[in-house]
Each structure stands twice: as structure tokens, then as C-alpha cells.
C-alpha positions as CSV (number, residue, x, y, z in Angstrom):
1,M,13.7,22.7,-26.5
2,P,11.9,19.4,-27.0
3,D,8.9,18.6,-24.9
4,P,9.7,16.7,-21.7
5,L,9.1,12.9,-21.7
6,V,7.5,13.0,-18.2
7,T,5.1,15.4,-16.5
8,V,5.0,15.2,-12.7
9,V,1.5,16.4,-11.5
10,V,1.5,17.7,-8.0
11,P,-1.9,18.7,-6.4
12,A,-1.5,20.8,-3.3
13,Y,-3.8,22.2,-0.7
14,N,-2.5,24.1,2.4
15,G,0.6,22.1,2.2
16,E,3.3,24.6,3.3
17,K,4.6,22.4,6.1
18,F,6.0,19.7,3.9
19,L,5.8,21.1,0.3
20,K,9.4,22.4,0.1
21,A,10.9,19.0,1.0
22,A,8.5,17.3,-1.3
23,L,9.4,19.4,-4.3
24,E,13.1,19.2,-3.5
25,S,12.8,15.4,-3.8
26,V,11.1,15.8,-7.2
27,F,13.8,18.1,-8.5
28,A,16.6,15.8,-7.1
29,Q,15.7,13.1,-9.7
30,D,18.5,11.4,-11.6
31,F,16.5,11.8,-14.8
32,D,16.4,15.1,-16.7
33,S,13.5,15.0,-19.2
34,F,10.6,16.1,-17.0
35,E,8.4,19.0,-16.1
36,V,6.4,19.7,-12.9
37,V,2.9,21.0,-13.0
38,L,1.7,22.1,-9.5
39,V,-2.0,22.7,-9.1
40,D,-2.8,24.7,-6.0
41,D,-6.3,23.6,-5.0
42,G,-7.4,26.8,-3.2
43,S,-4.7,27.0,-0.6
44,T,-4.9,29.9,1.9
45,D,-1.4,29.4,3.4
46,G,2.1,29.8,2.0
47,T,1.7,26.9,-0.6
48,G,1.7,29.3,-3.6
49,E,4.8,31.2,-2.4
50,I,6.7,28.0,-1.9
51,A,5.6,26.5,-5.2
52,R,6.6,29.6,-7.2
53,S,10.2,29.4,-5.7
54,F,10.7,26.2,-7.9
55,P,11.1,26.0,-11.7
56,L,7.6,24.6,-12.3
57,R,4.3,25.5,-13.8
58,Y,2.0,26.8,-11.1
59,V,-1.8,26.9,-11.4
60,Y,-4.2,28.2,-8.8
61,Q,-7.9,27.1,-8.7
62,E,-10.7,27.2,-6.3
63,N,-10.8,24.2,-4.0
64,Q,-12.4,21.2,-5.8
65,G,-10.6,18.2,-4.4
66,P,-7.6,16.1,-5.6
67,S,-9.4,14.5,-8.5
68,V,-10.1,17.8,-10.2
69,A,-6.6,19.1,-9.3
70,R,-5.0,16.1,-11.0
71,N,-7.2,16.4,-14.0
72,T,-6.2,20.1,-14.3
73,G,-2.6,19.0,-14.3
74,L,-3.2,16.3,-16.8
75,G,-4.8,18.8,-19.1
76,L,-1.7,20.9,-19.0
77,A,0.8,18.0,-19.3
78,Q,3.3,18.0,-22.2
79,G,4.9,14.7,-21.3
80,E,4.0,11.4,-22.9
81,L,4.3,9.8,-19.4
82,I,2.5,11.1,-16.3
83,A,3.8,10.7,-12.8
84,F,2.3,12.0,-9.5
85,A,3.7,13.5,-6.4
86,D,1.8,14.7,-3.3
87,G,2.9,17.7,-1.4
88,D,3.7,15.8,1.8
89,D,5.6,12.8,0.4
90,L,9.1,12.3,-0.8
91,L,10.3,10.6,-4.0
92,P,13.6,8.6,-4.1
93,P,16.0,10.1,-6.7
94,N,15.5,7.1,-9.1
95,K,11.7,7.1,-9.1
96,L,11.4,8.6,-12.6
97,S,14.3,6.8,-14.2
98,V,13.3,3.3,-13.0
99,Q,9.7,3.7,-14.3
100,V,10.6,5.4,-17.6
101,R,13.1,2.5,-18.3
102,Y,10.4,-0.1,-17.6
103,L,7.7,1.6,-19.7
104,T,10.3,2.0,-22.5
105,E,11.2,-1.7,-22.4
106,H,7.5,-2.8,-22.1
107,P,5.4,-0.8,-24.6
108,E,2.5,-3.1,-23.9
109,V,2.2,-1.8,-20.3
110,G,0.1,1.2,-19.8
111,C,0.8,1.9,-16.1
112,V,3.6,0.9,-13.8
113,L,3.4,1.1,-10.0
114,G,6.1,0.6,-7.3
115,R,6.5,-0.1,-3.6
116,Q,6.4,2.5,-0.9
117,E,8.1,2.9,2.5
118,W,6.3,4.6,5.4
119,L,7.6,7.7,7.1
120,F,5.8,8.4,10.5
121,E,6.0,11.9,11.9
122,E,6.8,12.1,15.6
123,G,3.8,11.2,17.8
124,I,2.0,9.4,15.0
125,D,1.3,5.7,15.6
126,P,1.2,3.5,12.5
127,P,-2.4,2.7,11.4
128,K,-3.5,-0.8,10.9
129,L,-2.4,-1.7,7.4
130,E,-4.5,-4.0,5.3
131,R,-3.7,-5.5,1.9
132,D,-5.1,-3.7,-1.1
133,P,-8.1,-5.7,-2.5
134,I,-6.9,-5.3,-6.0
135,F,-3.1,-5.6,-6.0
136,G,-2.4,-7.1,-2.6
137,E,0.2,-4.5,-1.6
138,L,0.5,-4.1,2.2
139,G,-1.0,-0.8,3.1
140,G,-2.4,-0.4,-0.4
141,V,-0.7,0.5,-3.7
142,Q,-0.4,4.3,-3.7
143,L,-1.4,6.3,-6.7
144,V,1.7,8.5,-6.1
145,T,3.8,5.5,-7.1
146,A,2.2,5.3,-10.5
147,M,3.6,6.3,-13.9
148,V,1.0,6.2,-16.6
149,R,1.0,6.8,-20.3
150,R,-0.8,10.0,-21.0
151,E,-3.1,8.5,-23.7
152,V,-4.2,5.9,-21.2
153,L,-5.4,8.5,-18.7
154,R,-7.2,10.4,-21.4
155,E,-8.8,7.3,-22.8
156,V,-10.3,6.3,-19.4
157,G,-11.4,9.9,-18.7
158,G,-8.9,10.8,-16.0
159,F,-10.1,11.0,-12.4
160,D,-13.7,11.0,-11.5
161,P,-14.3,14.4,-9.8
162,T,-17.1,13.0,-7.6
163,Y,-14.5,11.0,-5.6
164,R,-12.8,12.9,-2.8
165,Y,-11.4,9.7,-1.3
166,A,-10.0,6.6,-3.1
167,E,-10.1,8.3,-6.4
168,D,-7.0,6.2,-7.2
169,R,-8.8,3.0,-6.7
170,D,-11.6,4.1,-9.0
171,L,-9.0,5.0,-11.6
172,F,-7.4,1.5,-11.3
173,V,-10.7,-0.2,-11.6
174,R,-11.5,1.7,-14.9
175,M,-8.0,1.1,-16.3
176,R,-8.4,-2.7,-15.7
177,E,-11.9,-2.6,-17.1
178,N,-10.4,-1.0,-20.3
179,G,-7.7,-3.7,-20.6
180,V,-4.8,-1.5,-19.5
181,E,-1.9,-3.7,-18.5
182,I,-0.6,-2.6,-15.1
183,A,2.8,-3.7,-13.7
184,V,4.1,-3.4,-10.1
185,L,7.8,-3.1,-9.6
186,R,9.8,-4.3,-6.6
187,D,11.6,-0.9,-6.4
188,V,10.7,1.6,-3.7
189,V,9.5,4.7,-5.6
190,L,7.7,6.5,-2.8
191,H,8.4,7.5,0.8
192,K,4.9,7.9,2.1
193,R,4.6,10.4,5.0
194,L,1.9,9.9,7.7
195,H,1.5,13.0,9.8
196,G,-2.0,12.8,11.2
197,A,-3.8,15.0,8.6
198,N,-3.6,12.5,5.7
199,A,-6.8,11.3,4.1
200,T,-5.3,7.8,4.9
201,M,-5.7,8.5,8.6
202,S,-9.4,9.6,8.4
203,P,-11.2,7.4,5.8
204,P,-14.9,7.8,5.3
205,D,-17.4,5.6,7.1
206,R,-18.2,3.8,3.8
207,H,-15.2,3.1,1.6
208,P,-15.9,4.3,-2.0
209,L,-14.4,1.1,-3.6
210,P,-17.7,-0.8,-3.5
211,R,-19.3,2.1,-5.3
212,S,-16.6,2.0,-8.0
213,L,-17.0,-1.7,-8.5
214,K,-20.8,-1.4,-8.7
215,E,-20.4,1.3,-11.3
216,K,-18.2,-1.1,-13.3
217,L,-20.9,-3.8,-13.1
218,D,-23.5,-1.3,-14.2
219,R,-21.4,-0.4,-17.2
220,D,-20.9,-4.1,-18.0
221,R,-24.7,-4.6,-17.9
222,R,-25.4,-1.7,-20.2
223,A,-22.8,-2.9,-22.6
224,R,-24.3,-6.4,-22.7
225,S,-27.8,-5.0,-23.3
226,R,-26.6,-3.0,-26.3
227,A,-24.8,-6.0,-27.8
């Protein structure tokens, strides 16, 4: 059997409440050439049992955060294109086909994003949504909407494991720094669930994005000094 075109990387940590529905949405895609790599980041609940009930590759590791979990999945990926799914979100059935088609038709684009709709669990009030400082998407362009060429992720070094929050923003900063063309589609490719325990609902006191931008400026200065 030929290698799949797409690898869907799913990091999961104590996600038994929503994981089954999330994985069902992944396997309900109207696109066939994909595999799923689920990295269990040290769960102590029923995450592993639920994951192993699906036809995916399951990997367990000690808890190290979402960046390391996604890097583990990237290291195992066979697909030329990498998509992401979180264990508490839902993907519409055309998520993969829409983005594969776009990347196939636009070989110059290294990463394609999409829009998201918000799903609020009962009793959860919508948080104040601000526009993303890089892309302008209301509520922020979510990493889970991305489909990225595998070589792009490897060229930029994957996710920085020192980031436990906003690791997606740091990745986007480094992709732009490396001249990766990023497109944003009008299509909804993610149903983002807010349930009260999301990192979105409890951001750190100091957002890591300024750190990521400072690191970029430091790299620019070092490059100029070597020129």
C-alpha cells in the first residue's frame, strides 16, 4: 500500500471526555489518503483506551507538553502533508480534501489555514475575542486549521518545546521568517470547542508572542553581524 498523502497529528492529554467524537470527525473525512498519529502525552485517564479503538498509530510518552507531542507525531509522519487535530475539537468532513486541493493547485504555498467556528459547551460564556496580530482572524487563526508541507515543518525545526502556550504563533513567526508562503482559505475547516479547560480560556499573564518576535529580531541581528 502506498504511503498516505496526509498525516493527521493528534496530541492528547487526559482527553477522554471529547476524544471519541474528535477522532470520529477525523475518520469521517471525504478524503481517503491519510493516516492518523495520536501522541498520548502522559494521560492518566481513558485516553489511551479510546485512541486504541480507532485504526491509528498510538504513541505514549511522558507528559512534555503539546509542542513535544506534535514533534513526536511529525517525526513519525509518512505523509507529505501534515494536518493537526486536537482531542477536543471537531473537523468538518471536507477539511482534508479542501486543503489538499489548494496545496496541490498552489505548489508555491507551504502552509494553508482556514476559518473556524466556535462551539461553546453548556455554561461556558464566550471569551472576549480579539483579532490575531499576524493574520487578523477574529479569535486568532488556530493551528488546528493548518495543513503544512512536511518539509516546511522540518526545515523550520518543528515546534519549539520551550513553548507550552502559543507554540503555534511561534511556528508561524518562524515560517514567515523563512519565507514560507501562507494562505488562509475562507472555508471553515475547524469547529473549535470551548469547554472551560482549554488553554485559550487560561492564557498566561505574559503572552509568549512578544518573546517569539524578540527571538526573531535577535536572529536577524546575528545574521546581519555575520554578513
